[in-house]
Backbone as CSV, one residue per row, in Angstrom:
resi,resn,N_x,N_y,N_z,CA_x,CA_y,CA_z,C_x,C_y,C_z
1,MET,0.867,-5.134,117.548,0.049,-4.564,118.501,-0.516,-2.914,117.810
2,GLY,-1.102,-1.872,117.280,-1.554,-1.104,117.079,-1.661,0.014,117.341
3,GLY,-1.173,1.047,116.983,-0.878,2.153,117.965,-1.870,3.711,117.532
4,GLY,-1.657,4.389,117.313,-2.183,5.784,116.867,-3.628,6.169,117.702
5,TYR,-4.852,6.662,117.371,-5.644,7.030,118.131,-6.535,5.545,118.521
6,PRO,-7.204,6.111,119.860,-8.064,4.781,119.824,-9.250,4.626,119.143
7,GLY,-9.167,3.451,118.663,-10.744,2.726,117.413,-9.356,2.610,116.804
8,GLY,-8.332,2.719,116.343,-7.799,2.572,115.465,-8.036,3.121,114.312
9,GLY,-7.843,2.417,112.749,-8.603,3.287,111.593,-7.553,4.586,111.126
10,ARG,-8.136,5.575,110.809,-7.815,6.675,110.342,-7.204,7.781,110.986
11,GLY,-7.103,7.845,112.244,-7.359,9.076,113.282,-8.512,9.838,113.630
12,GLY,-9.372,9.257,113.685,-10.963,10.052,113.949,-11.682,10.216,112.772
13,TYR,-11.138,10.161,111.582,-11.850,10.309,110.448,-12.198,9.343,109.525
14,GLY,-12.886,8.321,110.420,-13.288,7.325,110.029,-14.848,7.890,109.221
15,ARG,-15.634,6.961,109.122,-17.236,7.110,108.458,-17.899,8.213,109.302
16,ARG,-17.658,8.419,110.191,-18.857,9.696,110.660,-18.191,10.775,110.314
17,GLY,-16.726,10.989,110.135,-16.364,12.186,109.965,-15.974,12.729,108.243
18,GLY,-16.132,11.207,107.819,-15.721,11.488,106.659,-17.234,11.860,105.786
19,GLU,-17.359,11.292,104.321,-18.100,11.812,103.483,-17.982,10.746,102.448
20,SER,-19.073,10.393,102.466,-19.672,9.349,100.954,-19.260,9.521,99.615
21,ASP,-18.956,8.698,98.756,-19.069,8.532,97.536,-20.088,9.435,96.991
22,GLU,-21.134,9.612,97.019,-22.060,10.363,96.705,-22.079,12.010,96.997
23,GLU,-21.605,12.018,97.789,-21.312,13.492,98.597,-20.075,14.260,98.035
24,ARG,-19.058,13.265,98.079,-17.425,13.714,97.193,-17.788,13.969,95.853
25,GLN,-18.823,13.047,95.021,-19.119,13.091,93.770,-20.027,14.524,93.159
26,LYS,-21.184,14.792,94.110,-21.545,16.069,94.481,-21.210,16.957,94.631
27,MET,-20.018,17.169,95.094,-18.813,18.142,95.693,-18.385,18.885,94.229
28,HIS,-17.805,17.389,93.684,-16.625,17.616,92.773,-17.674,17.919,91.429
29,GLU,-18.749,17.543,91.431,-19.375,18.498,90.207,-20.108,20.011,90.350
30,LEU,-20.298,20.141,91.691,-20.224,21.848,91.899,-18.811,22.339,91.689
31,PHE,-18.086,21.986,92.048,-16.497,22.514,91.632,-16.214,22.413,90.548
32,THR,-17.435,21.735,89.365,-16.623,21.601,87.706,-17.435,22.251,87.201
33,PRO,-17.806,23.006,86.682,-18.181,24.349,86.493,-18.646,23.139,84.722
34,ALA,-20.057,23.911,83.879,-20.343,23.327,83.170,-19.585,24.422,81.446
35,LYS,-19.367,23.836,80.330,-18.687,24.555,80.055,-19.729,25.697,79.051
36,ALA,-20.855,25.348,79.104,-22.105,26.184,78.717,-23.457,26.023,78.971
37,ILE,-23.839,27.389,79.236,-25.451,26.974,79.948,-26.269,27.549,78.592
38,THR,-27.561,27.356,79.323,-28.608,28.496,78.364,-29.918,28.245,79.569
39,LEU,-29.866,30.086,79.729,-30.839,30.291,80.787,-32.340,30.980,79.767
40,SER,-33.718,30.733,80.276,-34.510,30.902,79.901,-35.423,31.611,80.847
41,MET,-36.496,32.444,80.898,-37.464,33.073,82.045,-38.560,32.877,81.703
42,THR,-39.321,32.495,81.929,-41.010,32.318,81.853,-41.380,32.577,83.813
43,GLY,-42.570,33.721,83.677,-42.792,34.251,84.775,-41.878,34.291,85.862
44,ALA,-41.928,33.100,86.792,-41.654,33.728,88.149,-40.118,32.576,87.899
45,GLU,-40.261,32.243,87.154,-38.994,30.895,86.776,-37.991,30.992,86.168
46,VAL,-37.156,30.528,86.079,-35.797,31.399,85.801,-34.960,29.577,85.318
47,ASP,-34.469,29.153,84.067,-34.438,27.721,84.148,-33.291,28.241,83.549
48,LEU,-31.815,26.843,83.378,-30.704,26.985,83.602,-30.575,25.090,83.382
49,VAL,-29.864,25.270,81.729,-29.677,23.992,81.721,-28.089,24.028,80.766
50,ASP,-27.679,23.065,81.538,-26.152,22.920,80.751,-26.063,21.961,80.016
51,ASP,-24.590,22.132,79.801,-24.395,21.095,78.891,-24.333,19.579,78.620
52,ARG,-24.403,19.532,80.292,-24.456,17.609,80.584,-25.981,17.325,80.702
53,ASP,-26.864,18.634,80.228,-28.419,18.071,80.381,-28.646,17.840,81.524
54,ARG,-28.472,18.489,82.306,-28.792,19.024,84.025,-29.693,20.707,83.826
55,LYS,-31.188,20.026,84.503,-31.948,21.642,84.633,-31.861,22.072,86.177
56,ARG,-31.786,22.806,85.918,-31.955,23.628,87.741,-33.246,25.308,87.272
57,ALA,-34.328,24.803,87.952,-35.342,24.888,88.154,-35.428,26.575,89.008
58,PHE,-34.812,28.091,88.715,-35.307,28.811,90.054,-36.191,29.460,90.176
59,MET,-37.178,29.476,91.211,-38.526,29.851,91.634,-38.559,31.097,92.355
60,THR,-38.973,31.887,91.692,-38.440,33.730,92.188,-39.429,34.092,93.121
61,ASP,-40.640,33.058,93.086,-41.964,33.205,93.507,-42.527,33.056,94.759
62,GLY,-41.485,32.182,96.048,-41.797,31.725,96.694,-42.912,30.475,96.842
63,ARG,-42.746,29.492,95.619,-43.568,28.733,95.684,-43.403,27.153,96.719
64,LYS,-43.879,26.579,97.161,-43.499,25.377,97.596,-42.536,24.458,95.766
65,LEU,-41.195,24.163,96.697,-40.583,23.387,95.921,-40.788,21.950,95.758
66,GLN,-40.522,21.323,94.385,-41.145,19.874,94.548,-39.743,19.198,94.781
67,LYS,-39.414,18.047,95.750,-38.641,17.432,95.423,-38.791,16.434,94.119
68,SER,-37.019,16.466,93.519,-36.685,15.600,92.735,-36.250,14.246,92.845
69,LYS,-36.826,13.555,92.675,-35.535,12.204,92.397,-34.431,12.292,91.709
70,ASP,-34.989,12.860,90.240,-34.201,13.033,89.416,-32.561,13.923,89.433
71,GLU,-31.572,13.034,89.622,-30.429,14.216,89.602,-30.396,15.168,88.439
72,ASN,-30.812,15.357,87.806,-30.537,16.271,85.895,-31.762,17.350,86.001
73,TYR,-32.956,16.735,87.886,-33.586,18.233,87.593,-33.734,18.877,88.968
74,GLN,-33.440,19.749,89.130,-33.813,20.702,90.879,-34.619,21.460,90.566
75,GLU,-35.608,21.924,91.812,-36.028,23.344,91.539,-34.941,24.225,92.965
76,ILE,-35.013,25.379,92.879,-34.255,25.771,93.462,-34.706,26.846,94.102
77,ALA,-34.807,27.289,95.726,-35.735,28.590,95.978,-34.640,29.912,95.253
78,ALA,-34.999,31.119,95.108,-34.410,31.941,94.435,-35.148,33.553,94.077
79,LYS,-34.340,34.633,94.354,-35.061,36.063,94.887,-34.383,37.041,93.718
80,TRP,-35.085,37.584,93.396,-33.991,38.864,92.291,-33.619,40.135,93.711
81,ASP,-32.675,40.737,93.255,-31.289,41.492,94.190,-31.183,42.501,92.571
82,GLY,-32.144,43.460,93.019,-32.003,44.305,92.194,-31.458,43.919,90.523
83,HIS,-30.538,43.371,89.790,-30.314,42.885,88.381,-29.708,41.316,88.723
84,ARG,-29.893,41.261,89.854,-28.588,39.621,90.159,-29.988,38.639,90.616
85,LEU,-29.650,37.622,90.100,-30.519,36.095,90.521,-29.475,35.321,92.044
86,VAL,-30.511,35.397,92.712,-29.535,35.528,94.108,-30.020,33.786,94.212
87,THR,-29.666,32.367,94.343,-30.306,31.862,95.219,-29.578,31.318,96.666
88,ASP,-31.046,30.172,97.222,-30.760,30.024,98.710,-30.778,28.725,98.853
89,GLU,-29.437,27.627,99.003,-29.884,26.335,99.361,-28.803,25.511,99.655
90,LYS,-28.579,24.454,99.979,-27.879,23.414,100.678,-27.002,23.013,99.572
91,ASN,-25.490,23.071,100.267,-24.305,22.140,99.404,-24.852,20.632,99.824
92,PRO,-23.912,20.161,98.742,-23.623,18.407,99.418,-23.962,17.948,100.236
93,ARG,-22.747,18.606,100.916,-22.879,18.017,102.790,-23.672,19.045,103.743
94,GLY,-24.631,19.687,103.175,-25.690,19.902,104.163,-25.813,21.204,104.818
95,GLY,-24.574,22.150,104.252,-24.026,23.578,104.392,-25.333,24.118,103.322
96,LYS,-25.023,25.789,104.442,-25.402,27.021,103.403,-24.769,26.931,102.878
97,MET,-25.554,27.260,101.162,-24.838,27.669,99.833,-25.901,28.729,99.452
98,SER,-25.194,29.785,98.723,-25.754,30.439,97.663,-25.030,30.847,96.819
99,ARG,-26.299,31.084,95.230,-25.586,31.292,94.169,-26.070,32.826,93.527
100,THR,-25.303,32.972,93.135,-25.260,34.590,92.437,-24.982,34.779,90.746
101,PHE,-26.278,34.620,90.161,-25.673,34.978,88.244,-26.043,36.890,88.537
102,GLU,-25.206,37.199,87.567,-25.269,38.706,87.449,-24.323,38.558,85.731
103,LEU,-24.797,39.309,85.115,-24.266,39.453,83.490,-23.091,40.728,84.226
104,SER,-22.289,40.704,83.567,-21.309,42.085,83.799,-21.503,43.547,83.362
105,TYR,-21.104,44.091,83.179,-21.579,45.550,82.796,-21.708,46.246,81.665
106,ASP,-20.873,45.110,80.477,-20.895,45.189,79.000,-21.685,44.323,78.675
107,GLY,-22.188,43.322,79.404,-23.115,42.099,78.786,-22.449,41.052,78.223
108,ARG,-21.169,40.991,78.075,-20.313,40.070,77.453,-20.789,39.133,78.264
109,GLN,-20.502,39.135,79.476,-20.587,37.787,80.469,-20.992,37.624,81.275
110,LEU,-21.262,36.235,82.142,-22.126,35.993,82.357,-21.316,35.343,84.196
111,TYR,-21.618,36.136,85.316,-20.834,35.636,85.979,-22.082,34.597,87.412
112,GLU,-21.298,33.690,87.544,-22.031,32.428,88.670,-21.083,32.697,89.641
113,THR,-21.499,33.239,90.525,-21.083,33.092,92.531,-21.288,32.258,92.933
114,LEU,-20.480,31.152,93.446,-20.752,30.203,94.696,-20.534,31.022,96.095
115,HIS,-21.191,31.172,97.087,-20.819,31.584,98.558,-21.045,30.340,99.145
116,MET,-20.205,29.749,100.086,-20.490,28.473,101.164,-19.602,28.666,102.496
117,THR,-19.610,27.825,102.944,-18.479,28.169,104.201,-18.537,26.251,104.027
118,THR,-16.621,26.247,104.459,-16.469,24.587,104.317,-15.940,24.453,106.135
119,GLY,-15.537,23.427,106.111,-14.759,23.029,107.051,-15.116,22.644,108.590
120,ARG,-14.486,22.554,109.678,-14.946,22.709,110.962,-15.430,24.005,111.494
121,ASN,-14.279,24.528,110.789,-14.199,26.115,111.204,-14.939,26.765,110.306
122,ASN,-15.714,26.825,109.474,-16.978,27.255,109.071,-16.611,28.361,107.959
123,THR,-14.679,28.015,107.462,-14.130,28.936,106.176,-14.884,29.858,105.407
124,PRO,-15.258,30.480,104.778,-15.980,31.365,103.436,-14.994,31.066,102.279
125,LEU,-16.351,30.156,101.748,-15.248,30.300,100.206,-16.444,30.902,99.314
126,VAL,-15.196,31.181,98.352,-16.389,31.916,97.055,-15.723,31.369,96.046
127,ILE,-16.620,31.104,94.910,-15.939,30.427,93.631,-16.806,31.355,92.445
128,ARG,-16.252,31.959,91.605,-16.691,32.811,90.768,-16.538,32.386,89.361
129,TYR,-17.278,31.979,88.508,-17.126,30.815,87.276,-18.169,32.551,86.160
130,ALA,-17.525,32.482,85.053,-17.648,33.395,83.873,-17.878,32.510,82.392
131,TYR,-18.685,32.698,82.212,-19.436,32.507,80.955,-19.285,33.447,79.826
132,ASP,-18.761,33.175,78.475,-19.281,34.133,77.413,-20.460,34.255,77.295
133,VAL,-20.676,35.176,76.798,-22.690,35.236,76.353,-22.272,35.698,75.122
134,PRO,-22.905,34.366,73.675,-22.658,34.595,71.977,-23.641,35.940,72.058
135,SER,-22.775,36.521,71.394,-23.329,38.317,70.373,-24.855,37.638,69.587
136,PRO,-25.334,38.225,69.129,-26.875,37.900,68.685,-26.206,37.276,67.174
137,ALA,-25.854,37.592,66.243,-25.167,37.041,65.457,-24.664,35.636,65.612
138,GLU,-24.087,35.188,66.344,-23.533,33.840,67.252,-24.911,32.901,67.729
139,THR,-26.188,33.842,67.867,-26.734,32.439,68.565,-28.159,32.375,66.918
140,ARG,-27.944,32.868,66.256,-28.490,32.548,64.720,-28.213,31.820,63.727
141,ARG,-26.503,31.324,64.082,-26.142,30.295,63.477,-26.853,29.132,63.293
């Protein structure tokens, strides 16, 4: 006879409380930063392309976002907060998440900061990635 929690299994952490393989993969991608990114701006759109050929289009004018079936292209609502670009989005598990992009004071690094809550207690989680900004001489090569 089996023991443990009613219903058997893994102590209540079965399908309902767990996450799908797709969610797990998306969370892994979220926590694995790109090695290199390129930012460009056209009007109210700021485009980020990473070294994995994923494009994130940050829309800062409040326009209706297009739902993309392509995992490598996403439109994300964003706004300017002074010199910082701040997004309003959902993490792969459906919880609230925001990203902030800002240059360091000396302009040599770009910081990407993720803000979200995790777990049943909505524990705050902040992750910061730093990207080196190439000098003008390096970009001319």
